[in-house]
C-alpha positions as MATLAB code, in Angstrom:
seq = 'MSFSGQHSDAELVVLLKTGDVNAFTILYNKYSPKMYVNMFKMVKDEQVVEEMIQVLFSRIWQQRETITYDSDFAAYLYRAGSNLVCDFYRKLKSDRKMRARFRSAITEEYSHIEESIYFKESKQLLEQALAGLSAQQRHVYELCKLEGCSYKETAARLGISPYTVKEYLSKAKQLVKTFMARNMEKIACLIIFFM';
ca = [
      14.856  -25.619   43.216;
      11.643  -27.007   41.877;
       9.390  -25.214   39.558;
       5.985  -26.395   38.977;
       4.151  -23.150   37.541;
       3.662  -21.635   40.787;
       6.267  -18.782   40.533;
       5.121  -15.421   39.155;
       7.289  -13.708   36.495;
       8.694  -11.243   39.322;
       9.725  -14.141   41.480;
      11.507  -15.840   38.354;
      13.145  -12.355   37.315;
      14.571  -12.368   40.580;
      15.979  -15.991   40.296;
      17.050  -15.283   36.862;
      19.120  -12.392   38.040;
      20.823  -14.712   40.445;
      21.871  -16.844   37.424;
      19.102  -19.608   37.861;
      19.145  -21.484   34.640;
      15.773  -23.087   35.705;
      13.874  -19.797   35.870;
      15.486  -18.515   32.641;
      14.156  -21.737   31.068;
      10.697  -21.234   32.399;
      10.772  -17.742   31.125;
      11.991  -18.455   27.893;
       9.525  -21.111   27.312;
       6.493  -19.008   28.358;
       7.424  -16.074   26.248;
       9.520  -17.191   23.282;
       6.378  -18.400   21.280;
       4.480  -15.366   22.086;
       7.547  -13.133   20.843;
       8.014  -15.198   17.893;
       4.158  -14.827   16.780;
       4.517  -10.867   17.382;
       7.927  -10.365   15.439;
       6.756  -12.553   12.728;
       4.006  -10.158   12.094;
       6.359   -7.409   11.491;
       9.340   -9.137    9.806;
       7.419  -12.048    7.970;
      10.580  -14.210    7.626;
      10.977  -17.353    9.850;
      14.763  -17.637    9.850;
      15.270  -13.874   10.845;
      12.564  -13.908   13.604;
      13.972  -17.086   15.004;
      17.439  -15.636   14.745;
      15.899  -12.397   16.634;
      14.411  -14.360   19.361;
      17.865  -16.264   19.959;
      19.496  -12.601   20.378;
      16.661  -11.093   22.556;
      17.111  -13.986   25.217;
      20.502  -14.298   24.863;
      21.160  -10.653   25.722;
      18.447  -11.382   28.714;
      20.925  -13.924   29.789;
      24.073  -12.063   29.499;
      22.560   -8.938   31.018;
      20.448  -10.487   33.470;
      22.428   -8.972   36.605;
      22.239   -5.330   35.003;
      18.946   -4.970   33.178;
      16.047   -3.216   35.191;
      12.789   -5.171   34.448;
      10.407   -2.458   36.029;
       7.789   -4.623   37.242;
       6.577   -6.031   34.161;
       8.690   -8.663   32.521;
       6.422   -9.209   29.317;
       6.344   -5.554   28.865;
      10.064   -5.435   28.904;
      10.419   -8.339   26.308;
       8.123   -6.751   23.847;
       9.708   -3.378   24.152;
      13.167   -5.411   23.605;
      11.536   -7.359   20.720;
      10.214   -4.364   19.188;
      13.527   -2.464   19.284;
      15.359   -5.622   17.615;
      12.572   -5.418   14.888;
      13.565   -1.579   14.335;
      17.176   -2.293   14.587;
      16.661   -5.029   11.844;
      14.800   -2.593    9.341;
      17.556   -0.040    9.795;
      20.028   -2.771    9.066;
      17.884   -3.606    5.934;
      17.673   -0.310    4.569;
      21.462   -0.204    4.514;
      22.163   -3.732    3.286;
      21.319   -4.050   -0.481;
      21.564   -8.024   -0.671;
      19.107   -8.194    2.366;
      16.872   -5.741    0.737;
      16.470   -7.246   -2.428;
      15.724  -10.590   -0.878;
      12.907   -8.974    1.192;
      11.800   -6.924   -1.873;
      11.151  -10.444   -3.784;
       9.379  -12.052   -0.659;
       7.217   -9.103   -0.262;
       6.499   -8.685   -4.152;
       5.566  -12.671   -4.573;
       3.220  -12.059   -1.485;
       1.759   -8.988   -3.100;
       1.487  -10.730   -6.576;
      -0.721  -13.247   -5.093;
      -3.064  -10.908   -3.445;
      -3.087   -8.614   -6.644;
      -4.178  -11.907   -8.690;
      -6.857  -12.763   -6.378;
      -8.409   -9.288   -6.406;
      -8.098   -9.004  -10.287;
      -9.751  -12.466  -10.478;
     -12.607  -11.468   -8.151;
     -13.392   -8.249   -9.795;
     -13.226   -9.722  -13.258;
     -15.477  -12.620  -12.041;
     -17.803   -9.993  -10.811;
     -17.862   -8.151  -13.999;
     -18.633  -10.915  -15.890;
     -21.237  -12.009  -13.501;
     -22.903   -8.756  -14.162;
     -22.861   -8.932  -17.798;
     -24.316  -12.414  -17.697;
     -27.056  -11.151  -15.404;
     -28.329   -9.376  -18.255;
     -28.824  -12.317  -20.273;
     -32.028  -14.446  -20.776;
     -31.853  -17.755  -18.687;
     -31.193  -19.790  -21.822;
     -28.576  -17.358  -23.377;
     -26.568  -17.418  -20.176;
     -26.934  -21.211  -19.838;
     -25.571  -21.497  -23.306;
     -22.672  -18.922  -22.577;
     -21.842  -20.631  -19.533;
     -21.521  -24.338  -21.074;
     -19.712  -22.980  -24.300;
     -17.357  -20.357  -22.761;
     -17.019  -21.251  -19.442;
     -17.094  -24.952  -19.427;
     -15.635  -25.385  -22.785;
     -18.561  -27.759  -24.273;
     -18.941  -27.793  -28.108;
     -22.189  -26.787  -29.891;
     -23.269  -30.433  -30.208;
     -22.784  -30.972  -26.303;
     -24.564  -28.129  -25.369;
     -27.562  -28.735  -27.766;
     -27.659  -32.256  -26.392;
     -27.406  -31.175  -22.711;
     -30.211  -28.561  -23.243;
     -32.325  -30.416  -25.533;
     -32.071  -27.777  -28.357;
     -30.491  -27.577  -31.877;
     -26.664  -26.875  -32.269;
     -27.914  -23.947  -34.793;
     -30.080  -22.765  -31.567;
     -26.983  -23.066  -29.728;
     -25.017  -20.862  -32.157;
     -27.699  -18.336  -32.173;
     -28.075  -18.197  -28.528;
     -24.326  -17.864  -28.048;
     -23.787  -15.255  -30.619;
     -26.555  -12.892  -28.963;
     -25.055  -13.719  -25.683;
     -21.424  -12.826  -26.795;
     -22.544   -9.605  -28.470;
     -24.543   -8.460  -25.271;
     -21.371   -9.423  -22.909;
     -19.091   -7.173  -25.511;
     -21.655   -4.288  -25.255;
     -21.628   -4.640  -21.444;
     -17.849   -4.883  -21.276;
     -17.606   -1.863  -23.773;
     -19.726    0.352  -21.440;
     -17.557   -0.772  -18.645;
     -14.473   -0.275  -20.313;
     -13.239    2.496  -17.762;
     -13.552   -0.061  -14.774;
     -11.635   -2.691  -16.916;
      -8.778   -0.461  -17.882;
      -8.444    0.514  -14.592;
      -8.056   -2.802  -13.240;
      -5.595   -3.741  -16.163;
      -3.428   -0.615  -15.355;
      -3.815   -1.013  -11.484;
      -2.576   -4.829  -11.600;
       0.388   -4.162  -14.414;
];
C-alpha cells in the first residue's frame, strides 16, 4: 500500500493493528521527534530519552493487536511516554549508581545557573556603588580596577596627572567600600546562598 500522507492517525492505527510496517513507520516518524522533545524536558538526558523512545515504540509494535488507542493516538502516546518517565524516576530512586550520575548532571547544570545569578547580582551591586561616584572618579575606577590600566595609562587616556588618578581612585575606592559595607547584608546573603 502506498502512503503519501493522506491517511489519518485513526486509519494508520487500524493498519498498524493488522501488522502493516509502513503504517507503523509513518506513525514513528511523525511522533518520535515530538515525544523526544517532551520526554527530554522531563529527563534531561539524551541517551535515556532515546532508549525510552525505542521502548515506547517497541511496545506499540509488540502490543499492536491488543492495545486500545481510544480515538486519539497522540494522546495515547503521550500518556504512555509519561508513564515511562514516571517508571524511570521510580527506578532512579532505587538505583544509587544512576542517581549519582543524574545528581552530578543536575548539580553541574545548577552550578552554571547559580554562577550566572551571582555574577549578575554582584555586577548590579557594583553598578549601584559606581553610580554614587563623580563622572571622573567612576572613569578612573573603571580604567584602573575593571580594565586593569596603570596610573600612567589612565592619566594619559584622561589627560590628567598620575597623582590625580591616584587621588580619584583613592576616593572612589573609599566610596565603593562604604557602599558595600552599607549593603553587606545583601552581599552576605548572596555569598551564603551560593555556597
